[in-house]
PDB file of N, CA, C and O in Angstrom:
ATOM      1  N   MET A   1       4.088  -7.898   8.690  1.00  0.00           N
ATOM      2  CA  MET A   1       4.211  -6.517   8.746  1.00  0.00           C
ATOM      3  C   MET A   1       4.003  -5.982  10.141  1.00  0.00           C
ATOM      4  O   MET A   1       2.986  -6.299  10.759  1.00  0.00           O
ATOM      5  N   PRO A   2       4.940  -5.164  10.684  1.00  0.00           N
ATOM      6  CA  PRO A   2       4.769  -4.705  12.069  1.00  0.00           C
ATOM      7  C   PRO A   2       3.509  -3.775  12.220  1.00  0.00           C
ATOM      8  O   PRO A   2       3.144  -3.047  11.297  1.00  0.00           O
ATOM      9  N   PRO A   3       2.900  -3.834  13.364  1.00  0.00           N
ATOM     10  CA  PRO A   3       1.739  -2.977  13.610  1.00  0.00           C
ATOM     11  C   PRO A   3       2.090  -1.508  13.569  1.00  0.00           C
ATOM     12  O   PRO A   3       3.169  -1.137  14.031  1.00  0.00           O
ATOM     13  N   SER A   4       1.233  -0.651  13.039  1.00  0.00           N
ATOM     14  CA  SER A   4       1.483   0.768  13.027  1.00  0.00           C
ATOM     15  C   SER A   4       1.216   1.280  14.464  1.00  0.00           C
ATOM     16  O   SER A   4       0.293   0.834  15.145  1.00  0.00           O
ATOM     17  N   LEU A   5       2.022   2.186  14.868  1.00  0.00           N
ATOM     18  CA  LEU A   5       1.888   2.693  16.205  1.00  0.00           C
ATOM     19  C   LEU A   5       0.754   3.776  16.267  1.00  0.00           C
ATOM     20  O   LEU A   5       0.535   4.512  15.305  1.00  0.00           O
ATOM     21  N   PRO A   6       0.074   3.841  17.384  1.00  0.00           N
ATOM     22  CA  PRO A   6      -0.993   4.824  17.494  1.00  0.00           C
ATOM     23  C   PRO A   6      -0.367   6.200  17.834  1.00  0.00           C
ATOM     24  O   PRO A   6       0.790   6.299  18.242  1.00  0.00           O
ATOM     25  N   ARG A   7      -1.190   7.251  17.644  1.00  0.00           N
ATOM     26  CA  ARG A   7      -0.811   8.612  18.106  1.00  0.00           C
ATOM     27  C   ARG A   7      -1.228   8.671  19.577  1.00  0.00           C
ATOM     28  O   ARG A   7      -2.399   8.514  19.924  1.00  0.00           O
ATOM     29  N   VAL A   8      -0.224   8.903  20.426  1.00  0.00           N
ATOM     30  CA  VAL A   8      -0.554   8.952  21.859  1.00  0.00           C
ATOM     31  C   VAL A   8       0.184  10.163  22.402  1.00  0.00           C
ATOM     32  O   VAL A   8       1.140  10.621  21.776  1.00  0.00           O
ATOM     33  N   SER A   9      -0.219  10.686  23.525  1.00  0.00           N
ATOM     34  CA  SER A   9       0.486  11.773  24.210  1.00  0.00           C
ATOM     35  C   SER A   9       1.686  11.159  24.973  1.00  0.00           C
ATOM     36  O   SER A   9       1.771   9.951  25.193  1.00  0.00           O
ATOM     37  N   GLY A  10       2.587  12.050  25.352  1.00  0.00           N
ATOM     38  CA  GLY A  10       3.700  11.677  26.133  1.00  0.00           C
ATOM     39  C   GLY A  10       3.313  11.070  27.464  1.00  0.00           C
ATOM     40  O   GLY A  10       3.906  10.082  27.896  1.00  0.00           O
ATOM     41  N   ALA A  11       2.364  11.628  28.090  1.00  0.00           N
ATOM     42  CA  ALA A  11       1.896  11.156  29.400  1.00  0.00           C
ATOM     43  C   ALA A  11       1.316   9.713  29.282  1.00  0.00           C
ATOM     44  O   ALA A  11       1.483   8.897  30.188  1.00  0.00           O
ATOM     45  N   ASP A  12       0.638   9.425  28.155  1.00  0.00           N
ATOM     46  CA  ASP A  12       0.054   8.095  27.931  1.00  0.00           C
ATOM     47  C   ASP A  12       1.212   7.125  27.696  1.00  0.00           C
ATOM     48  O   ASP A  12       1.169   5.996  28.183  1.00  0.00           O
ATOM     49  N   ALA A  13       2.223   7.531  26.978  1.00  0.00           N
ATOM     50  CA  ALA A  13       3.381   6.683  26.728  1.00  0.00           C
ATOM     51  C   ALA A  13       4.094   6.373  28.028  1.00  0.00           C
ATOM     52  O   ALA A  13       4.511   5.232  28.227  1.00  0.00           O
ATOM     53  N   VAL A  14       4.251   7.322  28.906  1.00  0.00           N
ATOM     54  CA  VAL A  14       4.884   7.146  30.187  1.00  0.00           C
ATOM     55  C   VAL A  14       4.039   6.104  31.033  1.00  0.00           C
ATOM     56  O   VAL A  14       4.576   5.162  31.617  1.00  0.00           O
ATOM     57  N   ARG A  15       2.798   6.324  31.051  1.00  0.00           N
ATOM     58  CA  ARG A  15       1.897   5.407  31.785  1.00  0.00           C
ATOM     59  C   ARG A  15       2.016   3.938  31.299  1.00  0.00           C
ATOM     60  O   ARG A  15       2.093   3.003  32.096  1.00  0.00           O
ATOM     61  N   ALA A  16       2.026   3.783  29.978  1.00  0.00           N
ATOM     62  CA  ALA A  16       2.113   2.411  29.415  1.00  0.00           C
ATOM     63  C   ALA A  16       3.514   1.798  29.760  1.00  0.00           C
ATOM     64  O   ALA A  16       3.611   0.618  30.095  1.00  0.00           O
ATOM     65  N   LEU A  17       4.559   2.604  29.670  1.00  0.00           N
ATOM     66  CA  LEU A  17       5.864   2.050  30.057  1.00  0.00           C
ATOM     67  C   LEU A  17       6.014   1.714  31.486  1.00  0.00           C
ATOM     68  O   LEU A  17       6.723   0.774  31.844  1.00  0.00           O
ATOM     69  N   GLN A  18       5.320   2.509  32.363  1.00  0.00           N
ATOM     70  CA  GLN A  18       5.314   2.205  33.728  1.00  0.00           C
ATOM     71  C   GLN A  18       4.626   0.896  34.081  1.00  0.00           C
ATOM     72  O   GLN A  18       4.993   0.202  35.029  1.00  0.00           O
ATOM     73  N   ARG A  19       3.611   0.589  33.276  1.00  0.00           N
ATOM     74  CA  ARG A  19       2.867  -0.704  33.452  1.00  0.00           C
ATOM     75  C   ARG A  19       3.749  -1.820  33.025  1.00  0.00           C
ATOM     76  O   ARG A  19       3.538  -2.960  33.439  1.00  0.00           O
ATOM     77  N   LEU A  20       4.759  -1.539  32.189  1.00  0.00           N
ATOM     78  CA  LEU A  20       5.721  -2.581  31.724  1.00  0.00           C
ATOM     79  C   LEU A  20       6.907  -2.720  32.710  1.00  0.00           C
ATOM     80  O   LEU A  20       7.813  -3.518  32.472  1.00  0.00           O
ATOM     81  N   GLY A  21       6.901  -1.944  33.815  1.00  0.00           N
ATOM     82  CA  GLY A  21       7.975  -2.066  34.783  1.00  0.00           C
ATOM     83  C   GLY A  21       8.953  -0.960  34.776  1.00  0.00           C
ATOM     84  O   GLY A  21       9.920  -1.004  35.537  1.00  0.00           O
ATOM     85  N   PHE A  22       8.765   0.041  33.959  1.00  0.00           N
ATOM     86  CA  PHE A  22       9.757   1.183  33.987  1.00  0.00           C
ATOM     87  C   PHE A  22       9.415   2.114  35.112  1.00  0.00           C
ATOM     88  O   PHE A  22       8.247   2.228  35.483  1.00  0.00           O
ATOM     89  N   VAL A  23      10.404   2.788  35.672  1.00  0.00           N
ATOM     90  CA  VAL A  23      10.259   3.703  36.791  1.00  0.00           C
ATOM     91  C   VAL A  23      10.842   5.039  36.360  1.00  0.00           C
ATOM     92  O   VAL A  23      11.938   5.106  35.804  1.00  0.00           O
ATOM     93  N   ALA A  24      10.060   6.144  36.635  1.00  0.00           N
ATOM     94  CA  ALA A  24      10.485   7.470  36.308  1.00  0.00           C
ATOM     95  C   ALA A  24      11.704   7.806  37.229  1.00  0.00           C
ATOM     96  O   ALA A  24      11.558   7.858  38.450  1.00  0.00           O
ATOM     97  N   VAL A  25      12.837   8.020  36.660  1.00  0.00           N
ATOM     98  CA  VAL A  25      14.049   8.318  37.431  1.00  0.00           C
ATOM     99  C   VAL A  25      14.205   9.822  37.712  1.00  0.00           C
ATOM    100  O   VAL A  25      14.500  10.248  38.828  1.00  0.00           O
ATOM    101  N   ARG A  26      13.992  10.599  36.645  1.00  0.00           N
ATOM    102  CA  ARG A  26      14.084  12.040  36.722  1.00  0.00           C
ATOM    103  C   ARG A  26      13.351  12.720  35.661  1.00  0.00           C
ATOM    104  O   ARG A  26      12.960  12.085  34.681  1.00  0.00           O
ATOM    105  N   GLN A  27      13.130  14.025  35.798  1.00  0.00           N
ATOM    106  CA  GLN A  27      12.470  14.835  34.773  1.00  0.00           C
ATOM    107  C   GLN A  27      13.193  16.168  34.683  1.00  0.00           C
ATOM    108  O   GLN A  27      13.531  16.780  35.695  1.00  0.00           O
ATOM    109  N   LYS A  28      13.418  16.595  33.478  1.00  0.00           N
ATOM    110  CA  LYS A  28      13.960  17.986  33.308  1.00  0.00           C
ATOM    111  C   LYS A  28      13.122  18.659  32.218  1.00  0.00           C
ATOM    112  O   LYS A  28      13.167  18.268  31.052  1.00  0.00           O
ATOM    113  N   GLY A  29      12.378  19.652  32.611  1.00  0.00           N
ATOM    114  CA  GLY A  29      11.546  20.308  31.597  1.00  0.00           C
ATOM    115  C   GLY A  29      10.443  19.396  31.164  1.00  0.00           C
ATOM    116  O   GLY A  29       9.708  18.897  32.016  1.00  0.00           O
ATOM    117  N   SER A  30      10.282  19.146  29.882  1.00  0.00           N
ATOM    118  CA  SER A  30       9.218  18.340  29.349  1.00  0.00           C
ATOM    119  C   SER A  30       9.724  16.889  29.004  1.00  0.00           C
ATOM    120  O   SER A  30       9.032  16.158  28.295  1.00  0.00           O
ATOM    121  N   HIS A  31      10.872  16.498  29.484  1.00  0.00           N
ATOM    122  CA  HIS A  31      11.392  15.171  29.202  1.00  0.00           C
ATOM    123  C   HIS A  31      11.504  14.316  30.455  1.00  0.00           C
ATOM    124  O   HIS A  31      12.077  14.756  31.452  1.00  0.00           O
ATOM    125  N   VAL A  32      10.973  13.119  30.420  1.00  0.00           N
ATOM    126  CA  VAL A  32      11.033  12.233  31.564  1.00  0.00           C
ATOM    127  C   VAL A  32      12.022  11.103  31.176  1.00  0.00           C
ATOM    128  O   VAL A  32      11.961  10.578  30.065  1.00  0.00           O
ATOM    129  N   VAL A  33      12.905  10.750  32.081  1.00  0.00           N
ATOM    130  CA  VAL A  33      13.803   9.622  31.881  1.00  0.00           C
ATOM    131  C   VAL A  33      13.213   8.430  32.661  1.00  0.00           C
ATOM    132  O   VAL A  33      12.906   8.556  33.846  1.00  0.00           O
ATOM    133  N   LEU A  34      13.065   7.343  32.030  1.00  0.00           N
ATOM    134  CA  LEU A  34      12.530   6.067  32.620  1.00  0.00           C
ATOM    135  C   LEU A  34      13.598   5.019  32.566  1.00  0.00           C
ATOM    136  O   LEU A  34      14.389   4.964  31.624  1.00  0.00           O
ATOM    137  N   LYS A  35      13.620   4.188  33.574  1.00  0.00           N
ATOM    138  CA  LYS A  35      14.613   2.997  33.624  1.00  0.00           C
ATOM    139  C   LYS A  35      13.911   1.731  34.017  1.00  0.00           C
ATOM    140  O   LYS A  35      12.934   1.748  34.765  1.00  0.00           O
ATOM    141  N   ARG A  36      14.412   0.640  33.511  1.00  0.00           N
ATOM    142  CA  ARG A  36      14.022  -0.731  33.915  1.00  0.00           C
ATOM    143  C   ARG A  36      15.284  -1.565  33.803  1.00  0.00           C
ATOM    144  O   ARG A  36      15.714  -1.914  32.704  1.00  0.00           O
ATOM    145  N   GLY A  37      15.845  -1.867  34.888  1.00  0.00           N
ATOM    146  CA  GLY A  37      17.109  -2.595  34.872  1.00  0.00           C
ATOM    147  C   GLY A  37      18.205  -1.721  34.240  1.00  0.00           C
ATOM    148  O   GLY A  37      18.465  -0.601  34.682  1.00  0.00           O
ATOM    149  N   SER A  38      18.831  -2.267  33.203  1.00  0.00           N
ATOM    150  CA  SER A  38      19.892  -1.430  32.456  1.00  0.00           C
ATOM    151  C   SER A  38      19.229  -0.679  31.293  1.00  0.00           C
ATOM    152  O   SER A  38      19.863   0.194  30.701  1.00  0.00           O
ATOM    153  N   ALA A  39      17.986  -0.990  30.952  1.00  0.00           N
ATOM    154  CA  ALA A  39      17.361  -0.331  29.842  1.00  0.00           C
ATOM    155  C   ALA A  39      16.779   0.943  30.239  1.00  0.00           C
ATOM    156  O   ALA A  39      16.171   1.015  31.306  1.00  0.00           O
ATOM    157  N   GLY A  40      16.911   1.970  29.466  1.00  0.00           N
ATOM    158  CA  GLY A  40      16.277   3.339  29.796  1.00  0.00           C
ATOM    159  C   GLY A  40      15.858   3.989  28.511  1.00  0.00           C
ATOM    160  O   GLY A  40      16.240   3.620  27.401  1.00  0.00           O
ATOM    161  N   CYS A  41      15.028   5.004  28.753  1.00  0.00           N
ATOM    162  CA  CYS A  41      14.589   5.813  27.584  1.00  0.00           C
ATOM    163  C   CYS A  41      14.183   7.198  28.086  1.00  0.00           C
ATOM    164  O   CYS A  41      13.988   7.412  29.283  1.00  0.00           O
ATOM    165  N   VAL A  42      14.060   8.136  27.135  1.00  0.00           N
ATOM    166  CA  VAL A  42      13.688   9.447  27.408  1.00  0.00           C
ATOM    167  C   VAL A  42      12.333   9.703  26.619  1.00  0.00           C
ATOM    168  O   VAL A  42      12.244   9.511  25.407  1.00  0.00           O
ATOM    169  N   VAL A  43      11.339  10.131  27.373  1.00  0.00           N
ATOM    170  CA  VAL A  43       9.969  10.388  26.759  1.00  0.00           C
ATOM    171  C   VAL A  43       9.654  11.914  26.886  1.00  0.00           C
ATOM    172  O   VAL A  43       9.623  12.479  27.979  1.00  0.00           O
ATOM    173  N   PRO A  44       9.430  12.524  25.730  1.00  0.00           N
ATOM    174  CA  PRO A  44       8.986  13.926  25.737  1.00  0.00           C
ATOM    175  C   PRO A  44       7.512  14.009  26.073  1.00  0.00           C
ATOM    176  O   PRO A  44       6.696  13.276  25.515  1.00  0.00           O
ATOM    177  N   LEU A  45       7.175  14.898  26.981  1.00  0.00           N
ATOM    178  CA  LEU A  45       5.804  15.035  27.443  1.00  0.00           C
ATOM    179  C   LEU A  45       5.027  15.978  26.537  1.00  0.00           C
ATOM    180  O   LEU A  45       4.495  16.980  27.015  1.00  0.00           O
ATOM    181  N   HIS A  46       4.946  15.690  25.262  1.00  0.00           N
ATOM    182  CA  HIS A  46       4.212  16.521  24.290  1.00  0.00           C
ATOM    183  C   HIS A  46       2.749  16.072  24.296  1.00  0.00           C
ATOM    184  O   HIS A  46       2.422  14.980  24.761  1.00  0.00           O
ATOM    185  N   ALA A  47       1.892  16.924  23.779  1.00  0.00           N
ATOM    186  CA  ALA A  47       0.456  16.580  23.675  1.00  0.00           C
ATOM    187  C   ALA A  47       0.260  15.389  22.772  1.00  0.00           C
ATOM    188  O   ALA A  47      -0.603  14.551  23.032  1.00  0.00           O
ATOM    189  N   GLU A  48       1.045  15.296  21.712  1.00  0.00           N
ATOM    190  CA  GLU A  48       0.927  14.154  20.789  1.00  0.00           C
ATOM    191  C   GLU A  48       2.309  13.806  20.249  1.00  0.00           C
ATOM    192  O   GLU A  48       2.978  14.664  19.672  1.00  0.00           O
ATOM    193  N   LEU A  49       2.754  12.540  20.428  1.00  0.00           N
ATOM    194  CA  LEU A  49       4.057  12.115  19.928  1.00  0.00           C
ATOM    195  C   LEU A  49       3.941  11.693  18.534  1.00  0.00           C
ATOM    196  O   LEU A  49       3.008  10.972  18.180  1.00  0.00           O
ATOM    197  N   LYS A  50       4.874  12.120  17.694  1.00  0.00           N
ATOM    198  CA  LYS A  50       4.954  11.628  16.303  1.00  0.00           C
ATOM    199  C   LYS A  50       5.290  10.144  16.343  1.00  0.00           C
ATOM    200  O   LYS A  50       5.910   9.649  17.284  1.00  0.00           O
ATOM    201  N   VAL A  51       4.841   9.416  15.242  1.00  0.00           N
ATOM    202  CA  VAL A  51       5.076   7.992  15.242  1.00  0.00           C
ATOM    203  C   VAL A  51       6.552   7.649  15.285  1.00  0.00           C
ATOM    204  O   VAL A  51       6.975   6.679  15.912  1.00  0.00           O
ATOM    205  N   GLY A  52       7.330   8.494  14.585  1.00  0.00           N
ATOM    206  CA  GLY A  52       8.825   8.256  14.549  1.00  0.00           C
ATOM    207  C   GLY A  52       9.426   8.403  15.950  1.00  0.00           C
ATOM    208  O   GLY A  52      10.282   7.626  16.374  1.00  0.00           O
ATOM    209  N   THR A  53       8.952   9.409  16.630  1.00  0.00           N
ATOM    210  CA  THR A  53       9.513   9.680  17.964  1.00  0.00           C
ATOM    211  C   THR A  53       9.114   8.475  18.889  1.00  0.00           C
ATOM    212  O   THR A  53       9.958   7.944  19.611  1.00  0.00           O
ATOM    213  N   LEU A  54       7.838   8.065  18.852  1.00  0.00           N
ATOM    214  CA  LEU A  54       7.405   6.937  19.678  1.00  0.00           C
ATOM    215  C   LEU A  54       8.235   5.699  19.350  1.00  0.00           C
ATOM    216  O   LEU A  54       8.659   4.969  20.245  1.00  0.00           O
ATOM    217  N   SER A  55       8.455   5.477  18.089  1.00  0.00           N
ATOM    218  CA  SER A  55       9.223   4.303  17.628  1.00  0.00           C
ATOM    219  C   SER A  55      10.626   4.349  18.219  1.00  0.00           C
ATOM    220  O   SER A  55      11.138   3.323  18.669  1.00  0.00           O
ATOM    221  N   GLY A  56      11.266   5.542  18.226  1.00  0.00           N
ATOM    222  CA  GLY A  56      12.600   5.690  18.774  1.00  0.00           C
ATOM    223  C   GLY A  56      12.593   5.444  20.298  1.00  0.00           C
ATOM    224  O   GLY A  56      13.499   4.809  20.838  1.00  0.00           O
ATOM    225  N   VAL A  57      11.575   5.950  20.961  1.00  0.00           N
ATOM    226  CA  VAL A  57      11.418   5.688  22.451  1.00  0.00           C
ATOM    227  C   VAL A  57      11.385   4.207  22.729  1.00  0.00           C
ATOM    228  O   VAL A  57      12.099   3.716  23.603  1.00  0.00           O
ATOM    229  N   LEU A  58      10.519   3.457  21.957  1.00  0.00           N
ATOM    230  CA  LEU A  58      10.395   2.061  22.176  1.00  0.00           C
ATOM    231  C   LEU A  58      11.704   1.245  21.840  1.00  0.00           C
ATOM    232  O   LEU A  58      11.996   0.223  22.460  1.00  0.00           O
ATOM    233  N   LYS A  59      12.441   1.740  20.862  1.00  0.00           N
ATOM    234  CA  LYS A  59      13.729   1.108  20.472  1.00  0.00           C
ATOM    235  C   LYS A  59      14.690   1.326  21.600  1.00  0.00           C
ATOM    236  O   LYS A  59      15.397   0.399  21.995  1.00  0.00           O
ATOM    237  N   GLN A  60      14.742   2.573  22.153  1.00  0.00           N
ATOM    238  CA  GLN A  60      15.563   2.830  23.328  1.00  0.00           C
ATOM    239  C   GLN A  60      15.277   1.905  24.466  1.00  0.00           C
ATOM    240  O   GLN A  60      16.181   1.390  25.124  1.00  0.00           O
ATOM    241  N   ALA A  61      13.958   1.694  24.695  1.00  0.00           N
ATOM    242  CA  ALA A  61      13.532   0.991  25.919  1.00  0.00           C
ATOM    243  C   ALA A  61      13.615  -0.535  25.641  1.00  0.00           C
ATOM    244  O   ALA A  61      13.540  -1.325  26.583  1.00  0.00           O
ATOM    245  N   GLY A  62      13.762  -0.939  24.427  1.00  0.00           N
ATOM    246  CA  GLY A  62      13.819  -2.407  24.166  1.00  0.00           C
ATOM    247  C   GLY A  62      12.459  -3.068  24.269  1.00  0.00           C
ATOM    248  O   GLY A  62      12.345  -4.229  24.661  1.00  0.00           O
ATOM    249  N   VAL A  63      11.409  -2.297  23.906  1.00  0.00           N
ATOM    250  CA  VAL A  63      10.046  -2.819  24.010  1.00  0.00           C
ATOM    251  C   VAL A  63       9.501  -2.906  22.614  1.00  0.00           C
ATOM    252  O   VAL A  63       9.712  -2.019  21.787  1.00  0.00           O
ATOM    253  N   SER A  64       8.787  -4.000  22.357  1.00  0.00           N
ATOM    254  CA  SER A  64       8.149  -4.205  21.029  1.00  0.00           C
ATOM    255  C   SER A  64       6.866  -3.333  21.029  1.00  0.00           C
ATOM    256  O   SER A  64       6.350  -2.909  22.063  1.00  0.00           O
ATOM    257  N   ALA A  65       6.388  -3.097  19.753  1.00  0.00           N
ATOM    258  CA  ALA A  65       5.150  -2.285  19.527  1.00  0.00           C
ATOM    259  C   ALA A  65       3.935  -3.028  20.109  1.00  0.00           C
ATOM    260  O   ALA A  65       2.999  -2.423  20.632  1.00  0.00           O
ATOM    261  N   ASP A  66       3.993  -4.372  19.996  1.00  0.00           N
ATOM    262  CA  ASP A  66       2.850  -5.215  20.456  1.00  0.00           C
ATOM    263  C   ASP A  66       2.753  -5.076  22.003  1.00  0.00           C
ATOM    264  O   ASP A  66       1.685  -4.848  22.571  1.00  0.00           O
ATOM    265  N   GLU A  67       3.963  -5.232  22.658  1.00  0.00           N
ATOM    266  CA  GLU A  67       3.884  -5.078  24.161  1.00  0.00           C
ATOM    267  C   GLU A  67       3.380  -3.687  24.599  1.00  0.00           C
ATOM    268  O   GLU A  67       2.597  -3.555  25.540  1.00  0.00           O
ATOM    269  N   PHE A  68       3.874  -2.630  23.859  1.00  0.00           N
ATOM    270  CA  PHE A  68       3.448  -1.340  24.193  1.00  0.00           C
ATOM    271  C   PHE A  68       1.940  -1.122  24.016  1.00  0.00           C
ATOM    272  O   PHE A  68       1.268  -0.614  24.914  1.00  0.00           O
ATOM    273  N   MET A  69       1.432  -1.503  22.875  1.00  0.00           N
ATOM    274  CA  MET A  69       0.028  -1.383  22.603  1.00  0.00           C
ATOM    275  C   MET A  69      -0.918  -2.135  23.538  1.00  0.00           C
ATOM    276  O   MET A  69      -2.039  -1.712  23.822  1.00  0.00           O
ATOM    277  N   ALA A  70      -0.408  -3.258  23.992  1.00  0.00           N
ATOM    278  CA  ALA A  70      -1.212  -4.041  25.002  1.00  0.00           C
ATOM    279  C   ALA A  70      -1.373  -3.368  26.323  1.00  0.00           C
ATOM    280  O   ALA A  70      -2.271  -3.706  27.094  1.00  0.00           O
ATOM    281  N   GLN A  71      -0.498  -2.398  26.607  1.00  0.00           N
ATOM    282  CA  GLN A  71      -0.519  -1.664  27.918  1.00  0.00           C
ATOM    283  C   GLN A  71      -1.250  -0.314  27.767  1.00  0.00           C
ATOM    284  O   GLN A  71      -1.461   0.354  28.780  1.00  0.00           O
ATOM    285  N   LEU A  72      -1.636   0.107  26.592  1.00  0.00           N
ATOM    286  CA  LEU A  72      -2.316   1.372  26.477  1.00  0.00           C
ATOM    287  C   LEU A  72      -3.738   1.360  27.005  1.00  0.00           C
ATOM    288  O   LEU A  72      -4.422   2.383  26.961  1.00  0.00           O
TER     289      LEU A  72
END
């Protein structure tokens, strides 16, 4: 069974993805675009990301839940 994702803020998610090698390319309003090679993702800077939203961000980025949680 895959691990359940924690409730994190958008800023915490951005920091964890940056530790995995992603770089913030641009920001418009409350959304940050991150890139690593050809993989990219858009992270909303909300106070708390819903689990489904975080799951979608990780799917866009091509990052597993285990990798992400290890960087929190």
